N, C-alpha and C positions, 0 to 999 in steps of 0.2 A: 478309826477315822476312814470313811469311804469318800475319796474325793476323785471325780474324773471329768473329763471334757464331755460334750454332747456325743451321743452314740455314733457308731460307725456307719450306722443308716444314714444319717445326716450328708456324710462324704458324698454316698451315691447320688442323694437328692441334689447337692450342691454342683455335682458334675453336670447333670441334667439340665440344672438352671443357666450352667455355664456355657452352653453351647454356643457358638457365635452366631450373632445376628447382624443383619445389614440395616444401616439407616440411610435411606437416599434423600436427597435435597428435594424440596417441595415442588421444582418443575418436574422431575421425574415421577414424584408420587402424583401430581396433576395429569401427567400423560398416561399413567396406570389407570387412574380413575376414569379417564376418557375410554380406555379400551373395555373396561368392566362396563361403563354405561351403554356402549354400543353392543356388547354381548348381552346384556339385560335387555336391551330394547327388542334384539332379535329374540332372545327367549321369551319375551310377552307375546310377541307375535305368534311364535311357535306355540306356545301353551293355549292361545285362543283357538288356533286351527287344530289342535289335537283334541281339546274339548268338543269343539263342534263336530269333528268326524265321528267321534264316541257317542255324543249326542244323537246324532242322526242314525247311526247304527242301532243303537238301544232304543230309539223311541220310534223310529220310522223304517228301520231296515234298509236304508240305502246308505251308499258309500259316497259321502259327501261333507267335505269340511267348511261348508259356508254355513254360519248359524249366527242369526242377530239375536242376541239375548235379550233386548230392548224390546222386543214384539212379543205379545202374548199368541201363543202357537194353538193350533187346534189339539185335542188330545190323541194320542198315539192310536194307530190302527190295531194295535194288540189289545186294546181293551184293558180289563183287569189284570190281565197277564203282565201288564207293565210294573207290577209289583216284583216281578223277577229281576227287573234291570238294576235296582239299587243293591238288591241281595248279591246277585252275580258279580256285580262291580266291586261291591264292599268286599267280598271272598278274594278277589285278586288283590284289591288294596291291603289286607292284611297279610297276605301271602309275601308282597313286595316288601313291607315295612318289617316284619318279621325276619326275612331271610336276608335283607341286605341294608336297610337303614331305619332303624328304629326312631330316629330323628325326626323322620318324615311323617311321622304320625302326628295328628293334630294340627293346630293352626298356624305353625310356624315362628311367630314373632318370638313367644317366649324362648323356643330353642336357640334363635339368634341372641337374644339378650343373655341367655345362660352362657353362650359361648363368649361373648364379650367380656362379662364379669367373673366366669369361673372355669374356663379353660383356655384364657389367653388369646381367644379369637380363633382358635382353631376349629374348622368345620371341614368335615371330609368332602372332598370333590364330588363322590359317589351320591352325596345327598342331593345335588341339584339335578341328576338324572332320575333318581327314584322319585324325588318330590314332585317332578313333571309328571311322570307316569301316573303315580298314586293319585294327583290332584285330578289330573285330567280324567281319570276313571271315576273318581268320586263325584266330581261335579257333571260329567257327561252322562253318568247314568242316574243322576236325579238327587244326590245329597245336597242338603241345603246348607252348602258352604261357599264361600268366596274364593275367587281366583287371584285376588292381590296379595293375600298370605303366602300362597306358593311362589309367587314371582319374588316376594321380599326375600323369602328364604333361599330362593335360587341365586338371585342377585348377589345375597351375603355369601353363599357358599363359592361363588364364582370370585368375589373379592378375596375371601380367605385362600382359596386354592392358589391364586395368583402370588399373594404374600408368602404363603409357605414354599413354594417353588423357589421364589426369589430369597427366602429366608429373612424377610422384614422382621423388624422388632414388632412387639406388641402394640405399641402405640399406633404405629403406621398399619398394622394389619386391622386395627379395629376401625381406623378411619376409612381404609377401602371396604371393610364390611358395610359400613354405614353408607358409604357412596353406593353400594350395589343395592341395597334395601331402598335408599330414596330413589333409585332409578327405577326399580319395579314398581313403586307406587305411581312415579310420574308416568311413565310408560303405559301403566293400566287404566288410569284415569285422565291422562293428557291434562296433567295438573303438575307442571315443574315446581311451581313455589311450594305446593302441598308436599310433594316429595322431599324438598330439602327440609321443610318444617319437621317432616314425620320422622326423618333421620335425625334431627337436631333433639326433638323433644322425647323420643323414645329410646334412642340407641346410643347417641354420642355421650359420653362420660365428661367431654370438654368441647367448649365451643371457642374456637380461635381460627385464625388465618391457616393453620397447618392441617385442620381439620375441616373447616367451612368450605374453602376453594375446590379441595378435590370433590366433596359431595355436590356443590352447586355444579361443577363440570360434568359429573356423571348424571346427574338428573336431566341437565341440559341435553347432553347428547342423547339420552335414551328417549326423551319427549320428541326429538327431531326425527329419531328414527322410526318412533312409533307413528308418528304422523304420516312418515312416509309410507309405512308398511299397512298400517290399521286405517288411517285416515285423520284428517285435521279437524274432525268435529268434538266438541266436548263429550264426556261420556254420556249425557243425557241431554235430550233436546227441551229446553226450557220455553215457557210460555214468553210471548213478546214481552210483556211486562208482568215481573215476579211480584214486585210491590205496587200497589195502586198510589198513585200521585195526586197531589192537588187537595187533600182532604184534610191538611192540618194537623197538628198533634192534640190529642185530648187523653184524659185520664184513662181511658178505656184500654188504650193501645199499649202502655206499659204493664196493667193489669194482665192484658192477655198474655204478653211475652213472659211475665213471670210466672204465670199459671202454667203456661206449656213448659218452662223450665223446670218447675217443681215436677210435672207429670213425667217428663222424659227422665229427670233424675231418679225418680222410683222406678221407672223402667229400666234404666241401666242398671241399677241396683238388682233389680229382679233377673235381670239377664246373667250378671255374674253369678249370683247365688244359683241359679238353676244349672248354669254350666260348671260349677264347682260340684253340684250334687252328682250330676251325671257322670263326670270325668271321676269322681272319687268312687261311685257305686257299680257302675257297669263293669270294671274289673274284678269287682266281688262276686259277679254272677258265676256259678259253676259251670264247668264246660270249656272253659278257656277261650282265647280271643276269637276264634272263629265263630263259636256259638253266640258269644256277646256280640259279635258284629251282625249275625243272622237276626238276632233279636231287634237290635237297633234299627236295621235296615227294613225289616218288616213293618216296623212301626212307621218308617218314612214312608214306604210305599202306600201303607193303608192311608195316611195323610193325605197323598196324592189322590187315590182313589176318591177318597170322601170329599175332597174338594172338587174335584171333576164332576162328580154325581151330583152334588147340591148346587154348584155355582158355575159348572161349565168349563174350567181351566183348573190345572194341577196347583197354580199360584205359588205355592211354598217350596217347590223345589228348586235345584240349582242355586244360580247367583241372586236371582230375584228380580234382576234388573226390569223385567218387563212389567211388574207390579208397580215398581218406583217411577217408570215412565208413565204408566196410566194415572197414577195419582196426580202426577206434574202436569198430566194432560187434562185434568179436570174430569175423568172419567168419559171424555169425548173418544170415539172410536172402539169402544168395547161393547161386545154384544150382548152382555147382561147388564152393562150400566151400574154394575156394582160398586165402582169406586166412588160414586155420588152417596153411599150409604155409611154413615159413621159407624154403625154395628159391625158392617162387614169388615170394614177397616181395622177397628179394634180386634174382632176375632182373629184377622189374619196377623196382627201383631203378636197376639199370644201363640198361635199355631206357629208362627216363624221361630220364636223364642224355644218351643218344644222341639221342633225339627232341627233345628241348629244344633241344640246342647245334645239331643239324642244321637245325631249323626257324629258329633266329637266325640261324645263319651264313649260310643260303640266302636270308635278306632277309624273313622274317616279321615280324609287329609284334604283340608282346604282352611280358608281364612274365616276371619269373623268381621271383616270390614264391610264387606257388601252385605250381609245379613244385618250389621248395624244401620246401613243406609235404608234397607227395608224397612227395619223397625221404626226408624226415625221419621220416615216418609209416612207409613201407615198411622202411627200415633199422632203425627203432627196433622195429618189430613182429617183423621177422626176427630181431633180437638177442634178445628176449624167448624167442620160440618155440625158438632154438637154446640160448641159454644157460641157460634157466629149469632143466632138469633138472640141471646142474651146478652152480647156486647156489641151492638149495632155500630157504635162508635169506633169500634177497632178495625172494621171493614175486614174481617178475618176471611180468608179465600184459602180452599183447600191446597192448591198448589203452592203458594207462598208460606202457609204453615208447614206444608211437607219438607220444603227446602230447609226451613228453619230447624225443623225436627230432626233432619238429617244431620245438619252440623252439630246440634245438640247431643244425639245419640253417640256419635263419633267421639265428641270431645269428652263427653262424660264416662263412657264406657271404656274407653282407650287410655284416658288421660292426655291424650294430645289436643289440647284445646286450640291453641293455634293453628294447628293442622286441621281440624274441623272447620274453622272459622274460614281460613284462606282458600281451602279447596272448594267450599261451597260457593265463595267469590268468584274463583277461576270457573266453576261450572255455570254459574249463572250470569256472570259479567253485568251485574246490575248492582251499582253502589249503594242504591237505596236499601239493599236488604241487609247491609253490614251492621247498623245499630241495633235492629232486631236480633240479629243472630248474636252479636256480642253478649246482649243482656240475657237470652235466652241460655246461650252456652254456659255463661257463669253460673247463673242460678243453678242449671242442671248439674253442672261439675261439682259445684258446691254442696247439693244436695246427696249426691252419690257418695262424695268424699264422707260426709257425715254419717252416712249409713254403712259404709263399708271403706277402709281406707285404701285398698289395693284396687288396682285396675284388673280388666280382663286379661291382660297380659302378666301382671305380676303376681297376681293371687296364685297361679299355677306354680310358679317358681317358690313362692313362699311355703306352699306345702311341702316342696321338697328341702325346705331348709336353706333355700338360696334367696336371700333377701336383696333387693335392687334398692341402693341409696336413692332418695326421693329427691335430695338437693346434691345434685352431682356434675353440675357444669362448672366446676371450679378448676379441676385439674384432673388430666388423666391417671394420676397418682391413685385417685380413689377406686380405679378399677383393680387395683393389686390386691392380692390377699395377703393375709397375715405372714404366710409362708415365705412370700416373696421379699419382705422388708424385715424379717427378724433377725436377730443376732444369732447367729448358730453358736459362736464361742462362748458358751455360759459354763458355769461351774455348778457340778452337784455336789451337795454338802448334807451330811448327817447332823441332825440336830442333836446337841449336847457334847459333840465332839471338838476338841481343840484344833483350831486351824495348825498349830505347831506340829502337828503328827503328819501332816502333808509334805510330799517331798516336791509338790509342783509350785509352793508357794512362793518360790525366787523368780518365776516366770510370769505370775499373774499381777495385775495392778488394778489400780483403782477403777478402771472402766469396766471390768469384768463383772456382769451380773452373777449372782448366787442364787440357785434354787435349793430350798431346804427342804429336806423330807425326813420323816420319821417311819421306820417299818413299812416303806414303800408308799407312804401317804404324803401329800404336798402340805406341809405346813407353814411355808413362809417364803419370802423372796428379799434378797439383799440385792437393792439397786444400785446401778452405775453410780460413782461419785459418793457413794454412803459415808466414806472416811473409814470402811472397816479395815482396807489394807495399809493404810498409813497407820492406822492404831495398831494393826498387829506388827508393824516392823517396831514399834515401841513396846509392845507388850505382848509377846507370843501366845500367851495364855487367855487373850481377849475372847470373849465369848460372841458366837455368832449370832445368838439371839438378842444381844443388845443392838444390832443394828438391822435386825431382821422386820419386815412388815407380815403381819399376820392375816391382813386383810386380803386377800388375794383377788386379783382380776384375770380371769381364764378367757381364753379365745381360742378357738378351733382353726387348725393351720389354713383350712379353706376359707374361713369368715373374711369377707372384704375388709380392708383397712380402715373404710369409713365405719362400720361396726365397732372395729377395736377402738376408734377413736371415741365413738359414743360412750363406750363403756369405760374408757379412762377418765373423760370428763365426768360422767356421773359419780363415779367411785373418788374423784379427784386424786386418782393415782399417776404415777411418772412411768410405769412399766407394766406390762402385761406379759403372762405366762402362756406361751403357745404350746397346745398338745394336738395329738393326731388321735383318730379312731371315734367310736362312738361310746355312749354312756358316760359314767362319771370318771374323770381323768384320775389317773395314778401318776405317781413318780416317773414311772418307766415310760408314760407317754409323752412326756414333755419333749420338744424337739427344738425349742427356741424362746428367745425372749423379745417382746417388741418394746424398744426404749425409744425416749424422746429423740436420741442420736439417730436411730435407725429411720424414724419417721422423718427426721429433717433430711436424711440422705434421699430418701424416696421422692421427696420435693425436688431437692436439687438436682437430681439425675433427670427428672421429667422437665426441668427448666428450658425453654427455647428461647434463646436470644436472638 
């Protein structure tokens, strides 16, 4: 008989888990969130200035940080040599990422989500610095990515850094991370409610006073500071009347909104699929990250030159706010008048998907929120210009359809449905647009979810094996991993051997789970309160197999508790064996057992009265 307690390696793990943590009261947490909001607001202003400086140097050879991304600029004086700007900028980005912070690669939000659910909210403070430099270089030299993703990751890393310095517990650390992310969105777009909802929908595992109040205070502080440093105006100048009034309601209007929702839903699905394809296949190109980036940025530069040659503007480079603004203005003020052509808007939609996914796949650093606004505006404007003559009763106008398309693309692609609706309302300040937006966003999100269950944020993590629970706003204990809640004092027993041979049976009781193995393979589990130990006291020769469950539920130590609960429910089991490592688990890989008692303890420990 070989009977022993969990391996000594678990003791080291337990020691790490037992490091002292601080839990501050709600007032202190709110004050910390204010500091993070102020720092993030300053960071948003600094990132804008740095992007402007790099953009002016790369495009026009002048040392100036003033740059209005909402205005269509003239082409560069460097002519076709502008192709070197994204290439050289990309090489610097790859160097920074490889040498200092691999987390700074890509669009940022998945890395923040990964930190919340899989690294207990720990984000290195260096990430904020490297993300700022890398994103400013990417956007300033022409990469088709957004500046909101970087400031989200910057705000989140500031929140995590504060928390780690103060040794806050995981729950409060995650709260400050979400507060920093919401502050980043609020400061970037001057949308405080949108920032709060983004943090709530995308990042927070729990919505309660202890999480919601710090996020609100942080986003409010960032918005106020952003208005002082950047300006009080909304992100885009909207037409005086976004939605035409006084035409009544007719059947063509809901038909138009539903049709636009269907179109945007398919567009969001296409964006997600192409992004996954690029992120999966660019790293497979021989030659390493530098060559991969050169290829991607050469394509980006070629798209810029092509657009300039045929249409007079680069269009698809950078954050793309100038195109969004032009569509919202109905094409007025553009030298080409191209925003009045549905075919051009449809082409720009396709080119932006290609440009953004190529840049992110080849190693650029920047967000996907701004490209989503670009895609939504162009597909919405194209729909209105094309379908307007066929649905005259709907009174479709390119600016209003563009606004609705922006909300729908953000909501469908990111999964932040309420964020998309509210942010558009904050930017337009036109209540008449709410009903069309709600209908279109709901349809678009439903179509995207029917075509692909994951969002543009979560699909990247799923490919890593890190699943994010979709229904997670019940309690923060769902961000715990199996290793955080499992019982480590389990018993290993050999199948077929009598318990009476064990010298430890006098100290074990009915609450001890027993992992049964045979020749190194897992063959069964005896759950706590099985009756094995009480039966053993009456009959020392009792067989373990009489109490053993042969249908095993296995979870990896890094699996989220929510996933463990789903497996327990599906198999109608009361306990799950936790293992570490990759591949098929063996008996030596077992590190603990998740039991109902352990789950109850996790819930109780996270209860806040």
